[in-house]
C-alpha positions as CSV (number, residue, x, y, z in Angstrom):
1,M,-21.2,9.5,125.2
2,S,-23.9,7.2,125.8
3,Q,-23.8,4.6,123.5
4,P,-25.8,5.4,120.1
5,V,-29.0,3.7,118.7
6,A,-28.0,2.3,115.3
7,V,-30.8,2.8,112.3
8,I,-30.2,0.5,109.7
9,G,-31.7,1.9,106.3
10,A,-32.8,5.5,105.0
11,G,-36.1,4.9,103.5
12,P,-39.4,5.8,104.7
13,F,-39.5,3.8,107.9
14,G,-35.8,4.3,108.7
15,L,-35.8,8.1,108.6
16,S,-39.4,8.5,110.2
17,T,-38.2,6.3,113.2
18,A,-34.9,8.2,113.4
19,A,-36.6,11.5,113.6
20,H,-38.9,10.2,116.5
21,L,-35.7,9.1,117.9
22,R,-34.0,12.2,117.6
23,A,-36.8,14.3,118.9
24,R,-36.7,12.3,122.0
25,G,-32.9,13.4,122.9
26,V,-32.1,9.7,121.9
27,P,-28.3,9.3,120.4
28,V,-28.5,7.7,116.9
29,R,-26.8,6.5,113.8
30,V,-28.5,6.3,110.4
31,F,-27.0,4.1,108.0
32,G,-27.9,3.9,104.4
33,E,-28.4,5.9,101.1
34,P,-31.7,7.9,101.4
35,M,-34.7,6.5,99.3
36,V,-32.8,4.2,97.7
37,S,-35.2,1.3,96.8
38,W,-37.3,3.9,95.4
39,R,-34.6,5.9,93.5
40,D,-33.3,2.7,92.2
41,H,-35.6,-0.2,92.1
42,M,-38.6,1.7,90.8
43,P,-39.3,2.1,86.8
44,A,-38.5,5.8,85.5
45,G,-42.1,7.3,85.0
46,M,-43.7,5.3,87.6
47,L,-46.6,7.2,89.6
48,L,-47.7,6.1,93.3
49,K,-50.8,4.2,93.5
50,S,-51.2,5.7,97.4
51,T,-53.2,9.2,97.8
52,P,-51.4,11.7,99.2
53,A,-53.0,11.1,102.8
54,A,-51.1,7.7,102.5
55,S,-48.0,8.7,101.1
56,S,-46.5,11.2,104.1
57,I,-43.5,10.4,106.3
58,D,-44.4,10.8,109.7
59,A,-42.4,13.3,111.6
60,P,-42.4,13.9,115.4
61,Q,-43.2,17.7,114.6
62,A,-45.9,19.6,112.2
63,G,-44.1,21.0,108.9
64,H,-43.0,17.7,107.3
65,T,-45.8,16.1,104.8
66,L,-46.0,15.9,101.5
67,G,-47.8,18.9,100.9
68,D,-45.1,21.0,103.2
69,Y,-42.5,19.5,100.7
70,C,-44.7,20.9,98.0
71,D,-44.8,24.3,99.1
72,A,-40.9,24.4,100.0
73,A,-40.1,23.2,96.4
74,G,-42.6,25.6,94.8
75,I,-44.6,22.9,93.4
76,R,-48.3,22.2,92.8
77,R,-49.5,21.3,96.3
78,L,-51.0,17.3,96.5
79,V,-53.3,17.3,98.6
80,T,-56.4,15.6,97.4
81,D,-57.3,11.9,97.0
82,E,-57.7,12.7,92.7
83,D,-53.8,14.5,92.8
84,I,-51.4,11.7,91.6
85,I,-48.0,11.5,92.9
86,P,-45.0,11.2,90.6
87,A,-42.3,9.1,91.9
88,E,-39.5,11.3,91.3
89,T,-41.4,14.2,93.7
90,F,-42.2,11.2,96.3
91,I,-38.2,10.5,96.1
92,A,-37.1,14.5,96.5
93,Y,-39.7,14.4,99.2
94,G,-37.7,11.8,101.1
95,E,-34.4,13.4,100.5
96,W,-35.9,16.7,101.8
97,F,-37.4,15.3,105.1
98,Q,-33.9,13.2,105.4
99,Q,-32.1,17.0,105.1
100,Q,-34.6,18.5,107.4
101,L,-34.8,16.0,110.3
102,V,-32.0,13.4,109.7
103,P,-28.9,15.6,108.7
104,R,-26.4,13.5,109.9
105,L,-27.1,10.3,107.8
106,E,-23.9,7.9,107.4
107,R,-23.9,7.0,103.5
108,V,-22.3,3.6,104.2
109,R,-23.5,-0.2,104.7
110,V,-23.8,-1.9,107.8
111,V,-21.9,-5.5,107.0
112,S,-22.8,-6.9,110.2
113,V,-24.8,-6.9,113.6
114,D,-24.5,-8.9,116.4
115,R,-24.6,-9.1,120.4
116,R,-21.3,-8.3,121.9
117,A,-19.5,-11.4,122.5
118,G,-19.6,-12.8,126.3
119,E,-22.2,-10.4,127.2
120,P,-25.8,-11.3,128.1
121,R,-29.2,-10.5,126.3
122,G,-29.6,-7.1,126.0
123,T,-26.7,-5.1,127.0
124,G,-25.7,-4.3,123.3
125,F,-24.8,-5.0,119.9
126,E,-21.5,-5.0,117.7
127,L,-21.9,-3.4,114.6
128,K,-19.2,-3.2,111.7
129,L,-19.6,-0.9,108.5
130,D,-17.9,-0.9,105.3
131,S,-15.8,1.6,105.9
132,G,-13.8,-0.4,108.3
133,E,-15.5,1.0,111.4
134,S,-16.5,-1.2,114.7
135,F,-18.8,0.2,117.2
136,T,-21.1,-0.7,119.8
137,A,-25.0,0.8,119.6
138,R,-27.4,-0.3,122.6
139,A,-29.8,-0.9,120.0
140,V,-30.8,-1.7,116.5
141,V,-33.7,-0.9,114.6
142,V,-33.7,-2.9,111.2
143,A,-35.6,-0.6,108.5
144,T,-33.9,-1.9,105.3
145,G,-37.3,-1.8,103.2
146,L,-37.3,-4.0,100.2
147,A,-34.0,-4.4,99.9
148,G,-33.3,-8.1,99.0
149,L,-36.4,-9.1,99.4
150,S,-37.7,-9.4,95.6
151,H,-39.8,-12.7,95.5
152,L,-39.6,-15.2,92.7
153,P,-42.2,-18.2,92.9
154,P,-39.9,-21.4,92.2
155,E,-42.0,-22.2,89.0
156,L,-40.6,-18.9,87.4
157,T,-36.9,-20.5,87.9
158,V,-35.1,-21.1,85.1
159,A,-32.9,-23.9,85.1
160,G,-29.2,-23.4,84.2
161,A,-30.0,-19.6,85.2
162,D,-28.4,-17.8,87.8
163,G,-31.6,-16.2,89.6
164,P,-33.8,-13.7,88.0
165,S,-31.8,-11.2,85.7
166,P,-32.4,-8.3,83.4
167,T,-30.0,-10.1,80.9
168,G,-31.7,-13.5,81.6
169,P,-35.1,-14.9,80.3
170,V,-36.5,-13.9,83.7
171,S,-36.0,-11.1,85.6
172,H,-37.8,-9.2,88.8
173,S,-39.5,-6.0,88.2
174,S,-37.5,-4.5,90.7
175,Q,-34.3,-4.9,88.2
176,H,-36.0,-2.6,85.9
177,H,-35.4,1.5,86.5
178,D,-35.6,2.1,82.6
179,L,-38.2,0.1,80.6
180,G,-37.0,1.8,77.4
181,R,-34.6,-1.2,76.5
182,F,-37.9,-2.9,76.2
183,S,-38.6,-1.1,73.0
184,G,-39.5,-3.0,69.7
185,R,-39.5,-6.5,71.5
186,E,-41.9,-8.9,73.2
187,L,-42.5,-9.0,76.9
188,L,-44.3,-11.2,79.4
189,V,-45.5,-10.1,82.4
190,V,-46.6,-12.0,85.4
191,G,-48.7,-10.5,88.1
192,A,-51.6,-8.9,88.2
193,G,-51.2,-5.8,91.0
194,Q,-50.4,-2.3,90.3
195,S,-46.6,-3.3,89.9
196,A,-47.2,-5.3,87.2
197,L,-49.9,-3.5,85.5
198,E,-48.2,-0.4,85.7
199,T,-44.4,-1.8,84.2
200,A,-46.9,-3.1,81.5
201,A,-48.0,-0.2,80.7
202,L,-44.6,2.0,80.6
203,A,-43.1,-0.8,78.8
204,A,-45.9,-0.4,76.4
205,E,-45.5,3.3,76.0
206,A,-41.7,2.6,75.5
207,G,-43.0,0.8,72.2
208,A,-42.8,-3.2,73.6
209,Q,-45.4,-5.4,72.7
210,V,-46.8,-6.6,76.3
211,R,-48.8,-9.6,77.6
212,V,-49.6,-9.4,81.1
213,V,-50.3,-13.2,82.6
214,S,-52.4,-12.8,85.9
215,R,-52.9,-16.4,87.9
216,G,-55.1,-17.8,89.8
217,R,-57.5,-15.2,92.1
218,G,-55.1,-12.5,90.7
219,R,-57.5,-11.2,88.1
220,V,-56.7,-7.7,86.2
221,A,-58.7,-5.6,88.3
222,F,-58.5,-1.6,88.7
223,G,-60.0,0.4,91.5
224,A,-62.8,3.0,91.6
225,P,-61.8,6.6,91.2
226,P,-62.4,8.8,94.2
227,W,-65.6,10.5,93.0
228,K,-67.0,6.8,92.6
229,Q,-66.2,5.3,95.9
230,P,-68.9,4.2,98.4
231,R,-70.1,7.3,100.4
232,L,-71.5,5.7,103.8
233,R,-68.3,3.8,104.6
234,P,-64.7,5.2,106.8
235,E,-62.4,7.0,104.9
236,S,-58.9,5.1,105.1
237,P,-56.1,6.3,103.3
238,F,-56.4,3.0,100.9
239,G,-59.9,3.7,100.1
240,R,-63.6,3.5,102.2
241,A,-64.1,0.3,103.4
242,W,-64.5,-1.0,107.2
243,S,-61.6,-3.3,107.1
244,L,-59.4,-0.9,105.6
245,W,-60.3,1.7,108.3
246,A,-59.6,-0.9,111.2
247,L,-56.2,-2.2,109.9
248,S,-55.1,1.5,108.9
249,Y,-56.0,3.0,112.7
250,Y,-56.0,0.2,114.7
251,P,-53.0,-2.2,114.1
252,H,-52.6,-2.8,118.3
253,P,-54.3,-6.2,118.2
254,Y,-53.4,-7.6,115.3
255,R,-50.4,-9.3,116.5
256,H,-52.4,-11.0,119.0
257,L,-54.4,-12.7,116.2
258,P,-53.4,-16.4,115.7
259,A,-50.7,-16.7,113.1
260,R,-52.4,-18.2,110.4
261,A,-55.1,-15.5,110.2
262,R,-52.4,-13.0,110.5
263,H,-50.4,-14.3,107.6
264,Y,-53.3,-14.4,105.7
265,L,-54.8,-11.2,106.4
266,V,-51.3,-9.3,105.1
267,R,-51.8,-11.5,101.8
268,R,-55.0,-10.7,101.1
269,V,-56.2,-7.3,102.4
270,L,-54.9,-4.7,99.8
271,G,-54.6,-7.6,97.1
272,P,-54.0,-7.3,93.6
273,L,-55.7,-4.2,92.1
274,G,-54.5,-1.5,89.6
275,A,-54.9,2.2,90.1
276,W,-57.8,3.9,89.1
277,W,-55.8,6.4,86.5
278,L,-53.9,3.4,85.3
279,R,-56.9,1.8,83.5
280,D,-56.8,4.1,80.3
281,R,-53.3,3.8,79.7
282,F,-53.6,0.0,79.9
283,E,-57.1,-1.2,78.1
284,G,-56.1,-1.7,74.6
285,K,-52.5,-1.2,74.8
286,V,-51.7,-4.5,76.6
287,Q,-53.0,-7.8,75.9
288,V,-53.9,-10.3,79.1
289,S,-54.2,-13.9,79.7
290,E,-55.4,-14.7,82.5
291,V,-54.6,-18.5,83.7
292,D,-55.1,-21.2,86.2
293,R,-51.2,-20.8,86.9
294,V,-48.2,-20.9,85.6
295,I,-46.4,-24.1,85.4
296,G,-42.8,-23.5,84.4
297,A,-40.4,-21.4,82.9
298,G,-37.7,-21.8,80.0
299,A,-35.9,-20.8,77.5
300,A,-35.3,-22.0,73.9
301,D,-33.9,-20.7,70.6
302,D,-32.8,-17.0,72.5
303,R,-36.7,-16.7,73.7
304,A,-38.4,-16.9,76.9
305,T,-41.1,-19.4,77.4
306,L,-43.7,-19.6,79.9
307,T,-46.0,-23.1,80.4
308,V,-49.3,-22.0,81.9
309,A,-52.5,-23.8,82.5
310,P,-55.5,-22.0,81.4
311,Y,-59.0,-22.1,83.1
312,S,-60.1,-24.4,80.6
313,G,-57.7,-27.1,81.0
314,G,-54.3,-28.6,79.7
315,T,-51.4,-26.2,79.2
316,Q,-50.3,-23.8,76.9
317,Q,-47.1,-22.3,76.3
318,L,-46.3,-18.8,75.6
319,S,-43.1,-17.3,74.6
320,A,-41.7,-13.7,74.5
321,D,-38.1,-11.8,74.3
322,H,-38.2,-11.6,78.0
323,V,-40.3,-12.3,81.3
324,I,-40.9,-9.7,83.9
325,A,-41.9,-11.2,87.3
326,A,-44.1,-8.7,88.6
327,T,-44.3,-11.1,92.2
328,G,-43.9,-8.4,94.7
329,Y,-41.3,-9.0,98.1
330,R,-41.4,-11.7,100.8
331,V,-39.7,-11.1,104.2
332,D,-36.6,-13.6,104.2
333,M,-34.6,-13.7,107.3
334,A,-31.7,-15.4,104.8
335,A,-31.5,-12.0,103.1
336,M,-30.6,-9.8,106.2
337,D,-27.1,-11.4,106.1
338,F,-25.7,-8.3,108.1
339,L,-27.6,-10.1,111.4
340,G,-24.9,-12.5,112.9
341,H,-25.7,-16.0,113.2
342,R,-26.2,-15.6,116.9
343,L,-28.6,-13.1,116.6
344,R,-30.7,-14.8,113.9
345,A,-30.3,-18.3,116.0
346,E,-32.1,-16.1,119.0
347,L,-35.2,-14.3,116.9
348,V,-38.2,-16.0,117.5
349,V,-39.4,-16.5,113.6
350,S,-43.2,-17.3,112.3
351,R,-43.3,-18.2,108.6
352,G,-39.9,-16.1,107.6
353,T,-40.8,-13.4,109.3
354,P,-39.4,-12.0,113.1
355,R,-42.4,-12.0,115.9
356,L,-42.7,-8.6,117.2
357,G,-43.9,-7.9,120.8
358,A,-45.0,-4.3,122.0
359,G,-43.3,-1.3,120.5
360,Y,-41.9,-3.4,117.3
361,V,-39.1,-5.0,119.5
362,S,-38.2,-8.7,118.7
363,S,-37.6,-11.7,120.5
364,V,-33.7,-10.4,121.0
365,P,-34.1,-7.4,123.5
366,G,-32.9,-4.4,122.1
367,L,-33.5,-5.6,118.0
368,Y,-36.5,-3.9,116.6
369,F,-37.7,-4.4,113.0
370,T,-40.1,-1.7,111.1
371,G,-41.6,-1.5,107.4
372,L,-42.6,-4.6,105.8
373,P,-40.9,-7.4,108.3
374,A,-43.3,-6.0,110.8
375,A,-46.5,-6.4,108.8
376,A,-46.8,-10.0,109.7
377,S,-46.8,-9.2,113.3
378,Y,-49.3,-5.2,113.0
379,G,-50.8,-6.0,109.7
380,P,-50.8,-4.8,105.9
381,V,-50.5,-0.9,106.7
382,M,-46.9,-1.7,107.6
383,R,-46.0,-2.2,103.8
384,F,-47.0,1.2,103.3
385,V,-45.7,4.5,104.0
386,C,-48.6,5.8,105.7
387,G,-47.7,2.6,108.7
388,T,-45.0,5.3,109.5
389,E,-47.8,6.9,111.8
390,F,-48.6,4.3,113.7
391,A,-45.0,2.6,113.7
392,S,-42.5,5.2,114.6
393,P,-43.5,6.9,117.5
394,R,-44.8,3.6,119.2
395,L,-41.3,2.4,118.4
396,A,-39.1,5.3,119.5
397,Q,-41.3,5.4,123.0
398,H,-40.7,1.6,123.6
399,L,-37.0,2.0,122.8
400,A,-36.6,5.3,124.9
401,A,-38.1,3.8,127.8
402,A,-36.4,0.3,127.5
403,H,-33.1,1.6,126.6
404,G,-32.4,5.2,127.7
């Protein structure tokens, strides 16, 4: 039997890639818990900001969209821009997709990946699993999603604290599944994107007294509902705008842009904005402080504190029982500690992210990245589930041709 391809991760990008590889007859082993980031690191009661059109996992054959899952599960079909998707429905859809198209998922963790000792580049990888097994793969696809990539800005690091923690003064939004634990408590949420605003709304609905602290250009705002979208602009999964349409359907030339432009667009396109349906649940229930910047975080007398610089000048101190940093995710190769030292030394990295060529291959032949780590090379659409439509068939085609 020929050496398999190893796909590390069983979220939307990993499952979609594996399905496309299997459809091409490529032997593949897929590792991870299905939809684990969605199931364990998103708050209970969360609704997806993305529309149904932007929420289907790409498959090599028809019959596996979100709408198809709704039909199979006997629930109301979610297909229009006005349909709002509960996170638990999306998680169940991902698990159904896995059962249908990636049935031999291995729920074990890959603890190390490195090139085979003494072998030239491009001749295979040695993998070790937490089950104790070691095996050789002809190629490796890293599709680990958001695991280990939560970002805490330096100014929110509390001296003496061992990183963000739900039991410390500052935590990251990804560390909270049940926001009911803040009932009757005061809470500061730092951020202005959907994660911050929905976390704040859910905590307030659970009985917390919540204040959102938005920084710099991240003013609190909400998108227009579907019936108020401009009609004379092209449709995209994210709204009607020429830039969104181009980045959604034509990521091909993106990787040829200068590095500074690529990284700027990843940060700025589809920036902080609450979903249209969240406005009524947020306004009047959550307080907002819009400041120029957060200077620092601390703890005093069992209270968490934030020192901020208001737009009016000077400084101000805010305090609460806890601070949640809804400050997003950043690709950090150091967090992918399963990649061996030799591999990481060979990777060409641009501002912390792997520089990818055609077909999502890295500078190490046979090592591919998809999902969020590919955003700096292929554009902001790689941050979203609908990015599987572009990424998965192209990655599978390139891998099959190069390592078939």
